[in-house]
Structure formats: structure tokens, C-alpha cells
C-alpha positions as CSV (number, residue, x, y, z in Angstrom):
1,M,0.0,0.0,0.0
2,L,1.2,3.5,-0.9
3,D,0.7,6.5,1.4
4,D,-0.5,9.7,-0.1
5,N,3.0,11.2,-0.5
6,Q,4.3,8.1,-2.3
7,L,1.3,8.0,-4.5
8,R,1.7,11.7,-5.4
9,S,5.4,11.2,-6.1
10,Y,4.7,8.2,-8.3
11,A,2.0,10.1,-10.2
12,L,4.4,13.0,-10.8
13,A,7.0,10.6,-12.0
14,E,4.5,9.1,-14.5
15,I,3.5,12.6,-15.7
16,E,7.2,13.4,-16.2
17,R,7.6,10.2,-18.2
18,L,4.6,11.1,-20.4
19,V,5.8,14.7,-20.9
20,Q,9.2,13.5,-21.9
21,K,7.7,11.1,-24.4
22,H,6.4,14.2,-26.2
23,G,9.8,16.0,-26.2
24,K,9.2,18.2,-23.2
25,N,10.2,18.2,-19.5
26,M,8.4,19.5,-16.5
27,K,11.3,21.7,-15.3
28,D,11.6,23.8,-18.5
29,D,8.1,23.5,-20.0
30,Y,6.0,23.5,-16.8
31,P,8.1,25.3,-14.2
32,M,5.1,26.0,-11.9
33,M,4.3,22.3,-11.6
34,S,5.8,20.2,-8.8
35,R,8.6,17.8,-10.0
36,P,9.0,14.2,-9.2
37,D,11.9,12.6,-7.4
38,V,13.6,11.0,-10.4
39,S,14.9,8.2,-8.4
40,L,11.3,7.0,-8.0
41,I,10.7,6.6,-11.7
42,H,12.3,3.1,-12.0
43,H,11.2,2.1,-8.5
44,A,7.6,3.1,-9.3
45,R,7.3,0.8,-12.2
46,N,8.5,-2.1,-10.1
47,I,6.0,-1.5,-7.4
48,L,3.1,-0.9,-9.7
49,L,3.9,-4.0,-11.7
50,Y,4.1,-6.0,-8.5
51,D,0.8,-4.7,-7.3
52,E,-0.8,-5.5,-10.6
53,L,0.5,-9.0,-10.7
54,S,-0.1,-9.9,-7.1
55,Y,-3.6,-11.3,-7.4
56,N,-5.1,-14.3,-5.7
57,R,-6.1,-16.9,-8.3
58,G,-8.5,-18.6,-5.8
59,D,-10.3,-15.4,-5.2
60,L,-10.5,-14.7,-9.0
61,E,-11.9,-18.2,-9.6
62,I,-14.6,-17.7,-7.0
63,E,-15.5,-14.3,-8.5
64,H,-15.5,-15.7,-12.0
65,G,-17.9,-18.4,-11.0
66,R,-20.1,-15.9,-9.2
67,L,-20.2,-13.6,-12.2
68,M,-20.8,-16.5,-14.7
69,S,-23.8,-17.6,-12.6
70,T,-25.4,-14.2,-13.2
71,M,-25.1,-14.3,-17.0
72,T,-28.0,-14.9,-19.4
73,A,-27.9,-17.8,-21.8
74,E,-27.1,-15.4,-24.6
75,Q,-24.2,-13.8,-22.7
76,K,-22.8,-17.3,-21.9
77,K,-23.0,-18.2,-25.6
78,V,-21.1,-15.1,-26.6
79,Y,-18.6,-15.6,-23.8
80,H,-17.8,-19.2,-24.8
81,N,-17.5,-18.4,-28.5
82,Y,-14.7,-15.9,-27.9
């Protein structure tokens, strides 16, 4: 879990990455905006990937079964054909 300051820093790091992708940087092109701690840019990706990949397969199977049981016959037909 990230606290508010970490989340803010990671969001700023992501904004900086996106701005750089378009040939700009926050320091020169957006001087009034807060700047991220650049050391967090690599670290942020690792944490966000870990969070995204750390799911519980058992919980997902239970949720899948629960959601499948609420589908209509037509929805199930579409689901199984794709």
C-alpha cells in the first residue's frame, strides 16, 4: 500500500515520463508544476507491476464463478464463442 505522499510522487514521475515522451520536460516546460523525485521513476514501475501481478487466483476463480452464474444464456453463448 502506498501512502498519499508516495502516490503523489509516483503520479508526478509518471507525468514526467509522459511529458518526456512528447519531447518536453516539467522543469523547463511546466516550471510552476511540482517535479517528481527522479529516483522513483524506475522504482515506481516495479511497485506498480508487483501490485498489478499480485492477485489471488483462488479469489479470482470464485469471482469468475459468481459472475458466470449471473449471465444470461445469450451472454454465456457469446462468452464461450470468444
